[in-house]
C-alpha positions as YAML, in Angstrom:
chain: A
units: angstrom
residues:
- id: 1
  name: MET
  ca: [18.69, -6.53, -9.43]
- id: 2
  name: PRO
  ca: [20.81, -5.31, -6.49]
- id: 3
  name: GLU
  ca: [24.11, -7.10, -6.13]
- id: 4
  name: GLU
  ca: [24.54, -9.41, -3.14]
- id: 5
  name: ASN
  ca: [27.07, -7.13, -1.45]
- id: 6
  name: GLU
  ca: [24.67, -4.19, -1.81]
- id: 7
  name: ARG
  ca: [21.94, -6.12, 0.00]
- id: 8
  name: LYS
  ca: [24.35, -7.05, 2.78]
- id: 9
  name: ALA
  ca: [25.28, -3.39, 3.23]
- id: 10
  name: VAL
  ca: [21.73, -2.34, 4.13]
- id: 11
  name: GLN
  ca: [21.68, -1.07, 7.72]
- id: 12
  name: ILE
  ca: [18.64, -2.12, 9.77]
- id: 13
  name: ASP
  ca: [17.96, -0.79, 13.27]
- id: 14
  name: THR
  ca: [16.45, -3.70, 15.19]
- id: 15
  name: THR
  ca: [15.84, -1.63, 18.34]
- id: 16
  name: VAL
  ca: [13.12, 0.61, 16.84]
- id: 17
  name: SER
  ca: [9.81, -0.72, 15.56]
- id: 18
  name: HIS
  ca: [8.84, 0.21, 12.01]
- id: 19
  name: PRO
  ca: [5.43, 0.19, 10.28]
- id: 20
  name: ALA
  ca: [6.47, -2.13, 7.45]
- id: 21
  name: ARG
  ca: [7.89, -4.71, 9.85]
- id: 22
  name: ILE
  ca: [4.88, -4.58, 12.18]
- id: 23
  name: TYR
  ca: [2.61, -5.04, 9.16]
- id: 24
  name: ASP
  ca: [4.75, -7.99, 8.11]
- id: 25
  name: TYR
  ca: [4.27, -9.51, 11.57]
- id: 26
  name: TRP
  ca: [0.50, -9.10, 11.41]
- id: 27
  name: LEU
  ca: [0.54, -10.82, 8.00]
- id: 28
  name: GLY
  ca: [2.49, -13.76, 9.39]
- id: 29
  name: GLY
  ca: [5.76, -12.83, 7.71]
- id: 30
  name: LYS
  ca: [9.26, -13.48, 9.04]
- id: 31
  name: SER
  ca: [10.99, -10.16, 8.27]
- id: 32
  name: ASN
  ca: [10.40, -8.59, 11.68]
- id: 33
  name: PHE
  ca: [12.12, -8.33, 15.05]
- id: 34
  name: GLU
  ca: [11.17, -8.61, 18.69]
- id: 35
  name: VAL
  ca: [10.53, -4.88, 19.01]
- id: 36
  name: ASP
  ca: [8.07, -5.10, 16.08]
- id: 37
  name: ARG
  ca: [6.32, -8.14, 17.53]
- id: 38
  name: ILE
  ca: [5.92, -6.46, 20.94]
- id: 39
  name: ALA
  ca: [4.38, -3.38, 19.33]
- id: 40
  name: GLY
  ca: [2.21, -5.53, 17.09]
- id: 41
  name: GLU
  ca: [0.86, -7.55, 19.98]
- id: 42
  name: ALA
  ca: [0.06, -4.41, 21.99]
- id: 43
  name: VAL
  ca: [-2.16, -3.26, 19.12]
- id: 44
  name: LEU
  ca: [-3.73, -6.70, 18.62]
- id: 45
  name: ALA
  ca: [-4.73, -6.78, 22.27]
- id: 46
  name: HIS
  ca: [-7.22, -3.99, 21.50]
- id: 47
  name: ARG
  ca: [-7.96, -4.88, 17.86]
- id: 48
  name: PRO
  ca: [-8.10, -8.70, 17.71]
- id: 49
  name: GLY
  ca: [-9.56, -8.73, 14.18]
- id: 50
  name: LEU
  ca: [-6.64, -6.78, 12.76]
- id: 51
  name: ARG
  ca: [-4.77, -9.78, 11.34]
- id: 52
  name: TRP
  ca: [-7.76, -10.61, 9.16]
- id: 53
  name: SER
  ca: [-8.10, -6.95, 8.17]
- id: 54
  name: VAL
  ca: [-4.51, -6.59, 6.91]
- id: 55
  name: ARG
  ca: [-4.82, -9.88, 5.01]
- id: 56
  name: ALA
  ca: [-8.05, -8.57, 3.45]
- id: 57
  name: ASN
  ca: [-6.12, -5.47, 2.38]
- id: 58
  name: ARG
  ca: [-3.65, -7.68, 0.49]
- id: 59
  name: LEU
  ca: [-6.54, -9.44, -1.22]
- id: 60
  name: PHE
  ca: [-8.01, -6.03, -2.14]
- id: 61
  name: LEU
  ca: [-4.68, -5.12, -3.77]
- id: 62
  name: GLY
  ca: [-4.77, -8.29, -5.85]
- id: 63
  name: ARG
  ca: [-8.35, -7.74, -7.00]
- id: 64
  name: VAL
  ca: [-7.64, -4.12, -7.94]
- id: 65
  name: VAL
  ca: [-4.53, -4.94, -9.96]
- id: 66
  name: ARG
  ca: [-6.37, -7.72, -11.83]
- id: 67
  name: TRP
  ca: [-9.32, -5.43, -12.56]
- id: 68
  name: LEU
  ca: [-7.16, -2.54, -13.71]
- id: 69
  name: THR
  ca: [-5.08, -4.79, -15.96]
- id: 70
  name: ALA
  ca: [-7.74, -7.07, -17.40]
- id: 71
  name: GLU
  ca: [-10.75, -4.75, -17.58]
- id: 72
  name: GLN
  ca: [-9.30, -1.24, -17.80]
- id: 73
  name: GLY
  ca: [-6.25, -2.02, -19.90]
- id: 74
  name: LEU
  ca: [-3.72, -0.35, -17.61]
- id: 75
  name: ARG
  ca: [-0.12, -1.41, -18.10]
- id: 76
  name: GLN
  ca: [1.69, 0.87, -15.62]
- id: 77
  name: PHE
  ca: [1.58, 0.76, -11.82]
- id: 78
  name: LEU
  ca: [3.21, 2.91, -9.13]
- id: 79
  name: ASP
  ca: [2.91, 1.06, -5.82]
- id: 80
  name: ILE
  ca: [3.81, 3.47, -3.00]
- id: 81
  name: GLY
  ca: [4.43, 1.99, 0.44]
- id: 82
  name: THR
  ca: [4.69, -1.48, -1.00]
- id: 83
  name: GLY
  ca: [5.89, -3.14, 2.21]
- id: 84
  name: ILE
  ca: [7.95, -6.24, 2.74]
- id: 85
  name: PRO
  ca: [7.53, -8.94, 0.06]
- id: 86
  name: LEU
  ca: [5.76, -12.05, 1.33]
- id: 87
  name: ASP
  ca: [6.58, -15.56, 0.20]
- id: 88
  name: ASP
  ca: [2.92, -16.64, 0.12]
- id: 89
  name: SER
  ca: [1.54, -13.59, -1.67]
- id: 90
  name: ARG
  ca: [1.66, -12.62, -5.33]
- id: 91
  name: HIS
  ca: [3.08, -9.19, -5.95]
- id: 92
  name: PRO
  ca: [1.44, -6.64, -8.27]
- id: 93
  name: HIS
  ca: [3.98, -7.18, -11.06]
- id: 94
  name: GLU
  ca: [3.28, -10.92, -11.00]
- id: 95
  name: ILE
  ca: [-0.48, -10.36, -11.16]
- id: 96
  name: ALA
  ca: [-0.31, -7.71, -13.89]
- id: 97
  name: GLN
  ca: [2.30, -9.44, -16.03]
- id: 98
  name: ALA
  ca: [0.42, -12.74, -15.90]
- id: 99
  name: ILE
  ca: [-2.39, -10.91, -17.70]
- id: 100
  name: ALA
  ca: [-0.32, -8.48, -19.78]
- id: 101
  name: PRO
  ca: [3.39, -9.40, -19.94]
- id: 102
  name: GLU
  ca: [4.31, -5.88, -21.07]
- id: 103
  name: SER
  ca: [3.16, -4.33, -17.78]
- id: 104
  name: ARG
  ca: [5.57, -2.07, -15.94]
- id: 105
  name: VAL
  ca: [5.55, -1.75, -12.14]
- id: 106
  name: VAL
  ca: [7.50, 0.55, -9.83]
- id: 107
  name: TYR
  ca: [7.60, -0.10, -6.08]
- id: 108
  name: VAL
  ca: [8.38, 2.58, -3.49]
- id: 109
  name: ASP
  ca: [9.20, 2.21, 0.20]
- id: 110
  name: ASN
  ca: [11.61, 3.70, 2.74]
- id: 111
  name: ASP
  ca: [12.23, 0.85, 5.19]
- id: 112
  name: PRO
  ca: [15.78, -0.57, 4.90]
- id: 113
  name: ILE
  ca: [14.47, -4.11, 5.34]
- id: 114
  name: VAL
  ca: [12.24, -3.65, 2.30]
- id: 115
  name: LEU
  ca: [15.32, -2.55, 0.38]
- id: 116
  name: ALA
  ca: [17.09, -5.71, 1.58]
- id: 117
  name: HIS
  ca: [14.34, -7.78, -0.05]
- id: 118
  name: ALA
  ca: [13.98, -5.58, -3.13]
- id: 119
  name: HIS
  ca: [15.53, -8.21, -5.38]
- id: 120
  name: LYS
  ca: [12.18, -10.05, -5.16]
- id: 121
  name: LEU
  ca: [10.51, -7.00, -6.69]
- id: 122
  name: HIS
  ca: [12.90, -6.76, -9.65]
- id: 123
  name: ALA
  ca: [11.81, -9.97, -11.37]
- id: 124
  name: SER
  ca: [9.99, -9.22, -14.60]
- id: 125
  name: THR
  ca: [8.88, -10.67, -17.87]
- id: 126
  name: PRO
  ca: [11.16, -9.81, -20.81]
- id: 127
  name: GLU
  ca: [8.39, -7.67, -22.30]
- id: 128
  name: GLY
  ca: [7.72, -5.66, -19.13]
- id: 129
  name: ALA
  ca: [9.76, -4.02, -16.40]
- id: 130
  name: THR
  ca: [9.87, -3.64, -12.62]
- id: 131
  name: ALA
  ca: [11.87, -1.30, -10.41]
- id: 132
  name: TYR
  ca: [12.23, -0.47, -6.73]
- id: 133
  name: ILE
  ca: [12.72, 3.05, -5.36]
- id: 134
  name: ASP
  ca: [14.08, 3.64, -1.87]
- id: 135
  name: GLY
  ca: [12.02, 6.78, -1.40]
- id: 136
  name: ASP
  ca: [9.45, 8.62, 0.67]
- id: 137
  name: LEU
  ca: [5.94, 9.62, -0.41]
- id: 138
  name: ARG
  ca: [6.52, 13.04, 1.19]
- id: 139
  name: ASP
  ca: [9.36, 13.71, -1.27]
- id: 140
  name: THR
  ca: [6.90, 13.45, -4.12]
- id: 141
  name: ASP
  ca: [8.88, 15.20, -6.86]
- id: 142
  name: ALA
  ca: [12.02, 13.10, -6.34]
- id: 143
  name: MET
  ca: [9.97, 9.92, -6.25]
- id: 144
  name: LEU
  ca: [8.16, 10.76, -9.47]
- id: 145
  name: ALA
  ca: [11.40, 11.70, -11.22]
- id: 146
  name: GLU
  ca: [12.90, 8.33, -10.31]
- id: 147
  name: ALA
  ca: [9.74, 6.46, -11.31]
- id: 148
  name: ALA
  ca: [9.83, 8.19, -14.70]
- id: 149
  name: LYS
  ca: [12.92, 6.13, -15.53]
- id: 150
  name: THR
  ca: [10.61, 3.09, -15.77]
- id: 151
  name: LEU
  ca: [7.13, 4.52, -16.32]
- id: 152
  name: ASP
  ca: [5.88, 6.74, -19.14]
- id: 153
  name: PHE
  ca: [3.85, 9.47, -17.44]
- id: 154
  name: SER
  ca: [2.28, 10.51, -20.74]
- id: 155
  name: ARG
  ca: [0.31, 7.24, -20.59]
- id: 156
  name: PRO
  ca: [-2.17, 6.12, -17.86]
- id: 157
  name: VAL
  ca: [-0.71, 4.97, -14.55]
- id: 158
  name: ALA
  ca: [-2.35, 3.25, -11.59]
- id: 159
  name: LEU
  ca: [-1.38, 5.01, -8.36]
- id: 160
  name: LEU
  ca: [-1.54, 2.42, -5.56]
- id: 161
  name: LEU
  ca: [-1.64, 3.90, -2.06]
- id: 162
  name: LEU
  ca: [-2.67, 1.01, 0.14]
- id: 163
  name: GLY
  ca: [-2.20, 1.37, 3.88]
- id: 164
  name: VAL
  ca: [0.25, 4.26, 3.63]
- id: 165
  name: LEU
  ca: [-1.60, 7.58, 3.84]
- id: 166
  name: HIS
  ca: [-2.38, 7.12, 7.53]
- id: 167
  name: LEU
  ca: [1.38, 7.48, 8.11]
- id: 168
  name: ILE
  ca: [1.19, 11.06, 6.77]
- id: 169
  name: ASN
  ca: [-0.12, 13.38, 9.48]
- id: 170
  name: ASP
  ca: [-2.44, 16.30, 8.82]
- id: 171
  name: GLU
  ca: [0.36, 18.88, 9.25]
- id: 172
  name: GLU
  ca: [2.18, 17.29, 6.29]
- id: 173
  name: ASP
  ca: [-0.92, 17.87, 4.11]
- id: 174
  name: PRO
  ca: [-1.62, 14.40, 2.72]
- id: 175
  name: TYR
  ca: [-4.30, 15.83, 0.43]
- id: 176
  name: GLU
  ca: [-1.78, 18.02, -1.37]
- id: 177
  name: ILE
  ca: [0.62, 15.07, -1.64]
- id: 178
  name: VAL
  ca: [-2.07, 12.98, -3.33]
- id: 179
  name: GLY
  ca: [-3.01, 15.98, -5.46]
- id: 180
  name: ARG
  ca: [0.57, 16.24, -6.75]
- id: 181
  name: LEU
  ca: [0.52, 12.57, -7.68]
- id: 182
  name: VAL
  ca: [-2.79, 12.88, -9.51]
- id: 183
  name: ARG
  ca: [-1.64, 15.98, -11.38]
- id: 184
  name: ALA
  ca: [1.42, 14.06, -12.58]
- id: 185
  name: VAL
  ca: [-0.62, 11.42, -14.44]
- id: 186
  name: PRO
  ca: [-2.85, 11.76, -17.53]
- id: 187
  name: SER
  ca: [-6.54, 11.10, -18.07]
- id: 188
  name: GLY
  ca: [-7.38, 7.41, -17.79]
- id: 189
  name: SER
  ca: [-5.06, 6.90, -14.84]
- id: 190
  name: HIS
  ca: [-6.53, 5.51, -11.61]
- id: 191
  name: LEU
  ca: [-6.05, 6.32, -7.93]
- id: 192
  name: VAL
  ca: [-6.37, 3.42, -5.48]
- id: 193
  name: ILE
  ca: [-6.49, 4.05, -1.72]
- id: 194
  name: SER
  ca: [-7.06, 1.97, 1.38]
- id: 195
  name: HIS
  ca: [-6.99, 3.73, 4.72]
- id: 196
  name: PRO
  ca: [-7.54, 2.65, 8.36]
- id: 197
  name: ALA
  ca: [-10.75, 4.12, 9.71]
- id: 198
  name: SER
  ca: [-11.43, 6.33, 12.72]
- id: 199
  name: ASP
  ca: [-15.19, 5.80, 12.53]
- id: 200
  name: LEU
  ca: [-15.31, 1.99, 12.49]
- id: 201
  name: LEU
  ca: [-15.07, 0.02, 15.74]
- id: 202
  name: PRO
  ca: [-14.75, 3.26, 17.76]
- id: 203
  name: GLY
  ca: [-14.68, 1.31, 21.01]
- id: 204
  name: THR
  ca: [-11.42, -0.45, 20.15]
- id: 205
  name: GLN
  ca: [-9.79, 1.26, 17.17]
- id: 206
  name: GLN
  ca: [-8.83, 4.46, 18.96]
- id: 207
  name: GLU
  ca: [-7.11, 2.62, 21.81]
- id: 208
  name: ALA
  ca: [-5.34, 0.33, 19.34]
- id: 209
  name: SER
  ca: [-4.08, 3.42, 17.50]
- id: 210
  name: ARG
  ca: [-2.90, 4.97, 20.77]
- id: 211
  name: GLN
  ca: [-0.95, 1.81, 21.59]
- id: 212
  name: TYR
  ca: [0.61, 1.91, 18.11]
- id: 213
  name: ASN
  ca: [1.65, 5.55, 18.40]
- id: 214
  name: GLN
  ca: [3.24, 4.94, 21.80]
- id: 215
  name: ARG
  ca: [5.55, 2.32, 20.31]
- id: 216
  name: VAL
  ca: [6.25, 3.36, 16.72]
- id: 217
  name: ALA
  ca: [8.22, 6.47, 15.76]
- id: 218
  name: THR
  ca: [6.13, 6.98, 12.61]
- id: 219
  name: HIS
  ca: [2.74, 7.78, 14.08]
- id: 220
  name: GLN
  ca: [-0.51, 6.95, 12.34]
- id: 221
  name: THR
  ca: [-3.53, 9.16, 11.80]
- id: 222
  name: LEU
  ca: [-6.85, 7.37, 11.44]
- id: 223
  name: ARG
  ca: [-9.42, 9.09, 9.21]
- id: 224
  name: SER
  ca: [-13.17, 8.95, 8.76]
- id: 225
  name: ARG
  ca: [-15.00, 7.93, 5.61]
- id: 226
  name: GLU
  ca: [-15.63, 11.61, 4.85]
- id: 227
  name: GLU
  ca: [-11.94, 12.45, 5.29]
- id: 228
  name: VAL
  ca: [-10.87, 9.58, 3.02]
- id: 229
  name: ALA
  ca: [-13.42, 10.67, 0.41]
- id: 230
  name: ARG
  ca: [-11.57, 14.00, 0.14]
- id: 231
  name: PHE
  ca: [-8.61, 12.21, -1.48]
- id: 232
  name: PHE
  ca: [-10.87, 11.41, -4.45]
- id: 233
  name: ALA
  ca: [-12.18, 14.95, -4.94]
- id: 234
  name: GLY
  ca: [-12.53, 15.76, -8.65]
- id: 235
  name: LEU
  ca: [-12.06, 12.12, -9.69]
- id: 236
  name: GLU
  ca: [-14.58, 9.54, -10.93]
- id: 237
  name: LEU
  ca: [-15.15, 6.88, -8.27]
- id: 238
  name: VAL
  ca: [-15.83, 3.50, -9.85]
- id: 239
  name: GLU
  ca: [-18.40, 1.07, -8.49]
- id: 240
  name: PRO
  ca: [-18.97, 0.13, -5.74]
- id: 241
  name: GLY
  ca: [-17.62, 3.52, -4.60]
- id: 242
  name: LEU
  ca: [-16.02, 4.19, -1.23]
- id: 243
  name: VAL
  ca: [-16.44, 1.01, 0.81]
- id: 244
  name: GLN
  ca: [-14.56, -1.11, 3.28]
- id: 245
  name: TRP
  ca: [-11.73, -2.82, 1.44]
- id: 246
  name: HIS
  ca: [-13.09, -6.33, 1.92]
- id: 247
  name: GLU
  ca: [-16.31, -5.12, 0.21]
- id: 248
  name: TRP
  ca: [-14.65, -3.84, -2.97]
- id: 249
  name: ARG
  ca: [-15.62, -6.34, -5.73]
- id: 250
  name: PRO
  ca: [-15.04, -9.33, -3.42]
- id: 251
  name: ASN
  ca: [-14.37, -12.83, -4.68]
- id: 252
  name: PRO
  ca: [-16.90, -15.42, -3.48]
- id: 253
  name: ALA
  ca: [-14.08, -17.46, -1.94]
- id: 254
  name: ASP
  ca: [-12.75, -14.59, 0.21]
- id: 255
  name: GLU
  ca: [-13.07, -15.32, 3.91]
- id: 256
  name: VAL
  ca: [-15.19, -12.73, 5.71]
- id: 257
  name: PRO
  ca: [-15.70, -13.32, 9.46]
- id: 258
  name: GLU
  ca: [-19.04, -12.33, 10.94]
- id: 259
  name: GLY
  ca: [-19.05, -8.66, 11.88]
- id: 260
  name: ALA
  ca: [-15.83, -8.06, 9.92]
- id: 261
  name: MET
  ca: [-14.49, -4.50, 9.74]
- id: 262
  name: SER
  ca: [-11.50, -3.43, 7.64]
- id: 263
  name: GLY
  ca: [-11.16, 0.21, 6.59]
- id: 264
  name: HIS
  ca: [-12.12, 2.71, 3.89]
- id: 265
  name: SER
  ca: [-11.07, 2.14, 0.31]
- id: 266
  name: GLY
  ca: [-11.88, 3.23, -3.19]
- id: 267
  name: VAL
  ca: [-10.73, 3.30, -6.81]
- id: 268
  name: ALA
  ca: [-11.20, 6.38, -8.95]
- id: 269
  name: ARG
  ca: [-10.46, 7.28, -12.56]
- id: 270
  name: VAL
  ca: [-8.63, 10.49, -13.45]
- id: 271
  name: PRO
  ca: [-10.91, 12.31, -15.94]
...
């Protein structure tokens, strides 16, 4: 766990909006600033159902972690782009370790405010382990080397990439980045992706994205279902395949507004 003086030393620029803090605002969190709220509201003006969509993404994460732990027997998770911890949401290590106390979870993010809250991600059962890496998905090799201090990459790992790949533009070759991650894990590992869509709600989504990119230094790139499917090339998609994230093995109690749209998501096994 980071020492208190280390957390105080984290430098946060409150004049520039950041994806993790805007996402926190949409989720109803408190770890955001006026600049993030202004940017968030500009997007919501063109995508009013977005708050429900990002909440549905969190529920998707919970269902996936439960399924991987309870039904697939995975005990290792690498959660990349984990975001700001929420007080009213269970984190992957809490979900996995409630089922299998020996589970090991590594979180990765590069927002200083996430680092300031990282102590919440270090709690663990005595049998398991958790860790937080202040790192960037683009620096894949360094991230994997640091994760290897907690995870055993000779055993299956769940690669969790929820709501992060749209922050990697095409020039940075997100497909090769995901390929490097997949090549680093053995057979029986799983790749989990959720990605905002370019081909859902075309009348509003594109303008919402434009508003986002005008206000946030880290631009987003929306992708179609076909483009998201490319991330799973060579892997074994599990049922129900590539679907909107609120449609992936939903719980009967999950709230789904009429006409709901979220984004593309899937879970695939590494053969």
